[in-house]
C-alpha positions in Angstrom: 47.5 58.2 -130.8 47.9 54.7 -132.0 48.4 54.2 -135.7 47.9 51.4 -138.2 49.8 50.8 -141.5 47.4 50.2 -144.3 50.2 49.8 -146.9 54.0 50.0 -146.6 53.9 53.7 -147.4 50.6 54.7 -145.8 49.5 54.8 -142.2 46.6 56.4 -140.4 45.6 57.2 -136.9 43.3 54.5 -135.4 40.9 57.3 -134.4 39.7 59.2 -137.5 38.0 62.6 -137.1 34.6 62.3 -138.8 33.2 65.1 -140.9 29.5 64.4 -141.3 28.6 66.6 -138.4 30.1 69.6 -140.2 27.8 69.2 -143.2 24.6 70.6 -141.6 21.9 69.2 -139.5 24.1 69.2 -136.4 24.0 72.8 -135.4 25.7 76.0 -136.6 29.3 75.7 -137.7 31.8 78.4 -136.8 34.3 78.0 -139.7 37.3 79.5 -138.0 36.8 77.5 -134.9 36.3 74.3 -136.9 39.6 75.0 -138.7 41.4 75.7 -135.4 40.0 72.5 -133.9 41.3 70.5 -136.9 44.8 71.7 -136.1 44.4 70.7 -132.4 43.3 67.2 -133.5 46.4 66.8 -135.7 48.7 68.0 -132.9 47.1 65.4 -130.6 47.9 62.6 -133.1 44.5 62.4 -134.8 45.9 63.0 -138.2 43.3 61.3 -140.4 40.1 63.1 -141.5 37.0 61.6 -143.1 34.7 63.6 -145.4 32.7 63.0 -148.6 31.7 64.7 -151.8 28.1 64.8 -150.5 29.0 66.3 -147.1 27.9 69.8 -148.0 30.8 72.3 -147.5 33.1 69.8 -145.7 35.7 69.2 -148.4 36.0 73.0 -148.8 36.4 73.5 -145.1 39.2 70.9 -144.9 40.7 72.5 -147.9 40.8 75.8 -146.1 42.4 74.1 -143.1 45.1 72.5 -145.3 45.9 75.8 -147.0 45.9 77.9 -143.8 48.2 75.6 -141.8 50.4 74.2 -144.6 53.4 76.3 -143.4 52.7 76.0 -139.7 53.3 72.4 -138.9 56.7 71.4 -137.4 57.4 69.1 -140.3 57.1 72.0 -142.7 54.4 70.4 -144.8 51.3 68.3 -144.4 52.7 64.9 -145.2 51.4 63.6 -141.8 47.8 64.4 -142.5 45.5 62.0 -144.4 42.3 63.1 -146.0 39.7 60.4 -146.8 36.9 61.4 -149.0 34.1 59.5 -150.7 32.6 59.2 -154.1 28.8 58.8 -153.7 27.1 59.0 -157.1 23.6 60.4 -157.0 20.8 57.8 -157.0 19.3 59.5 -160.0 22.6 59.0 -162.0 23.2 55.3 -161.2 21.5 53.9 -164.3 23.5 55.9 -166.8 26.8 56.8 -165.0 29.7 57.5 -167.3 33.5 57.8 -166.8 33.1 61.6 -167.5 30.6 61.9 -164.6 33.0 60.2 -162.2 36.0 62.2 -163.4 34.0 65.4 -162.8 33.3 64.6 -159.2 36.9 63.5 -158.5 38.2 66.7 -160.1 35.8 68.7 -157.9 37.1 67.0 -154.8 40.6 67.7 -155.8 39.7 71.4 -156.3 37.8 71.7 -153.0 40.6 70.1 -151.0 43.3 72.0 -152.9 45.4 68.9 -153.5 46.9 67.2 -156.5 46.0 63.7 -155.4 43.3 62.3 -153.2 44.7 60.1 -150.4 41.7 57.7 -150.3 38.5 57.7 -152.3 35.8 55.5 -150.7 33.3 54.4 -153.3 29.6 54.0 -152.4 26.6 52.7 -154.3 23.0 53.3 -153.3 21.3 50.4 -155.1 22.7 47.2 -156.6 19.8 46.8 -159.0 21.8 49.4 -161.1 24.6 47.1 -162.2 27.3 49.8 -163.1 29.1 49.6 -159.8 31.9 47.4 -161.1 32.3 49.5 -164.2 32.3 52.7 -162.0 34.9 51.1 -159.7 37.1 50.5 -162.8 36.6 54.2 -163.7 38.1 55.1 -160.3 41.0 52.7 -161.0 41.6 54.5 -164.3 41.7 57.9 -162.4 44.1 56.2 -159.9 46.4 55.4 -162.9 46.2 59.0 -163.9 47.6 60.0 -160.5 44.4 61.7 -159.2 43.8 59.0 -156.6 46.3 57.4 -154.3 44.2 54.5 -152.9 40.6 53.2 -153.5 38.3 52.1 -150.7 34.7 51.3 -150.6 31.9 52.3 -148.3 29.0 50.1 -147.1 29.7 47.3 -149.6 28.6 43.8 -148.6 30.7 40.7 -149.3 29.1 39.6 -152.5 29.3 42.9 -154.3 32.8 43.8 -153.0 34.0 40.4 -154.3 32.8 41.4 -157.8 34.9 44.6 -157.7 37.9 42.6 -156.5 37.4 40.0 -159.2 37.4 42.9 -161.8 41.0 43.7 -160.7 40.3 46.8 -158.6 42.7 47.0 -155.6 40.6 48.0 -152.6 42.4 49.3 -149.5 39.6 49.7 -147.0 35.9 49.2 -146.4 34.0 51.9 -144.4 31.1 50.2 -142.5 28.8 50.8 -139.6 30.1 48.7 -136.7 29.2 49.0 -133.1 27.9 47.2 -130.0 24.5 47.8 -131.6 25.4 46.6 -135.1 27.4 43.5 -135.7 26.5 43.0 -139.4 30.2 43.2 -140.6 30.8 40.0 -138.7 29.0 38.0 -141.3 30.8 36.7 -144.4 32.2 40.2 -145.0 34.7 39.8 -142.2 35.9 36.5 -143.8 36.3 38.2 -147.2 38.1 41.1 -145.5 40.6 38.7 -143.9 41.2 36.9 -147.2 42.0 40.1 -149.1 43.4 42.1 -146.1 40.8 44.9 -146.4 40.4 46.4 -142.9 37.2 48.1 -141.7 37.1 51.8 -141.1 34.1 51.9 -138.7 31.5 54.6 -138.2 28.5 54.5 -135.8 30.8 53.2 -133.0 29.3 55.6 -130.4 25.9 55.7 -132.1 25.9 59.4 -132.9 26.4 60.2 -129.2 23.8 57.8 -127.7 26.7 55.9 -126.1 27.2 58.5 -123.3 26.2 59.1 -119.7 23.8 61.7 -121.1 21.3 58.9 -122.0 22.0 56.6 -119.1 18.9 56.2 -116.8 16.9 58.7 -118.9 13.4 58.3 -120.5 13.2 57.3 -124.2 13.9 60.4 -126.2 11.0 61.8 -128.2 11.0 63.4 -131.6 12.1 65.8 -132.9 15.6 64.6 -132.0 18.5 67.1 -131.7 20.3 66.2 -135.0 20.4 63.8 -137.9 22.9 61.5 -136.3 20.5 60.8 -133.4 17.6 60.2 -135.8 19.7 57.6 -137.7 21.0 55.8 -134.6 17.7 55.8 -132.8 16.5 53.5 -135.5 19.5 51.2 -134.9 18.6 51.1 -131.2 15.2 49.9 -132.3 16.7 47.2 -134.5 19.0 46.2 -131.6 16.1 45.4 -129.3 14.7 48.7 -128.1 15.5 51.4 -125.5 15.2 49.1 -122.5 17.9 46.8 -123.8 20.0 49.8 -124.8 19.8 51.0 -121.2 21.2 47.6 -120.0 24.0 48.2 -122.5 24.7 51.7 -121.1 24.7 50.4 -117.5 27.2 47.6 -118.4 29.5 50.0 -120.3 29.4 52.5 -117.4 30.5 49.8 -114.9 33.3 48.7 -117.3 34.3 52.3 -117.8 34.5 53.0 -114.1 36.9 50.0 -113.8 39.2 51.5 -116.4 38.5 55.2 -115.4 37.1 56.0 -118.8 33.6 56.9 -120.1 30.9 54.9 -121.9 31.9 56.2 -125.3 35.5 55.1 -124.8 34.5 51.6 -123.8 32.2 51.4 -126.9 35.0 52.6 -129.2 37.6 50.3 -127.6 35.3 47.3 -128.1 35.3 47.9 -131.8 39.0 48.7 -132.0 39.7 45.3 -130.5 37.6 43.5 -133.2 39.3 41.5 -136.0 39.9 43.4 -139.2 39.2 46.8 -137.7 41.7 49.4 -138.8 40.2 52.5 -137.2 37.0 54.0 -135.7 35.6 57.2 -137.1 34.4 59.6 -134.4 32.4 62.7 -135.2 34.0 64.7 -132.4 32.6 68.2 -132.8 35.5 70.1 -131.2 38.8 69.8 -129.3 36.9 69.3 -126.0 36.7 65.6 -127.0 40.4 65.2 -127.4 41.3 64.0 -123.9 38.7 61.3 -124.1 39.9 60.2 -127.5 43.5 60.0 -126.4 42.4 57.9 -123.4 41.7 55.1 -125.9 45.5 54.4 -125.8 45.5 53.9 -122.0 43.4 50.8 -121.6 42.3 47.5 -123.1 39.2 45.5 -122.5 39.9 42.2 -120.8 38.1 38.9 -121.1 35.7 39.7 -118.2 34.8 43.0 -119.9 34.2 41.4 -123.2 32.0 38.7 -121.7 29.8 41.3 -120.0 29.3 43.0 -123.3 28.6 39.7 -125.0 25.8 39.0 -122.5 24.1 42.1 -123.7 24.7 41.6 -127.4 23.4 38.0 -127.1 20.1 39.5 -126.1 19.9 41.7 -129.2 17.4 41.1 -132.0 19.5 42.7 -134.8 20.1 44.4 -137.1 20.3 41.4 -139.3 21.5 40.8 -142.9 24.5 42.2 -144.9 26.0 45.6 -144.0 23.8 48.5 -145.1 21.1 46.2 -146.4 18.3 47.8 -144.3 19.5 51.3 -145.3 19.3 50.4 -149.0 15.5 50.0 -148.9 14.3 53.5 -150.0 10.8 52.8 -148.7 11.9 51.4 -145.3 12.3 53.5 -142.2 16.1 53.6 -142.6 16.0 54.5 -146.2 13.4 57.3 -145.8 15.8 59.5 -143.8 18.5 59.3 -146.5 19.3 62.1 -149.0 20.0 60.4 -152.3 21.0 63.2 -154.7 23.3 65.6 -152.9 25.8 65.8 -155.9 23.2 67.5 -158.1 24.2 71.0 -159.2 
């Protein structure tokens, strides 16, 4: 699996195994099978895992994986595994968040994962009307000085608010954003800022929760209730993009490109983002090891100018989504915001 060096002493796999699907709302989780699958991903070169403080049970599950297999890797330790978690303060806490509150959540992540230092903490903030985001980022920087955090990243920060954090002196390694054929919002002024400060994107939503697959090609528009939370989320993004009919055009185009390279629709969608400027990695919520062969195929092909032009023809027809990254999702009363769960860190 291809890797990228984020700093002189820190590299990650360019495909990151996502953890949201292990948090509930995506079917029953077999703990032992999930742990066994994690090992299979590492052995296949997907050594980087994404989780969050608010992904119920996922930090604990990865912690069990780390403990169980610590002595079973050929290297004799887990130095080749990278765990990226998040710090997502509850919406209800944003107005009065203190250093002690932040430290408590970071300590809990350390305990859940069973590690002495977190590799990367990706900081998220629900609503910019609460102005403590810079102060809270500085709290994370203090915990970094204490040795509890190796690197600080952000999640879903737009250019203006990320610039405030950078101006405060916080060193930001990465920015996790939604980026796909359906969603080009990172290409606004955020991409320019990321180039200036060398802050690569770690991209989720690349395969739209599974919508980018042959399963949905030439099928009627899916009706509610949808199968899982990912499909609910990305069905809304398809609407923003231009609707299900335009999405079918996209699937047909990606299938033809995939046939040319002997890969599937999801692999073309992922490779499209991997070839974008400032993209460090894509986060794929592969549920089990059955997806590994397809993920590994990402190293076997590149999209050429003809492929990219065909995709551009579809994207040029799209209506959106528009605005800064995560702007639509920040509206609690909007259709994107209403599906969010804002207070998952409450005891």
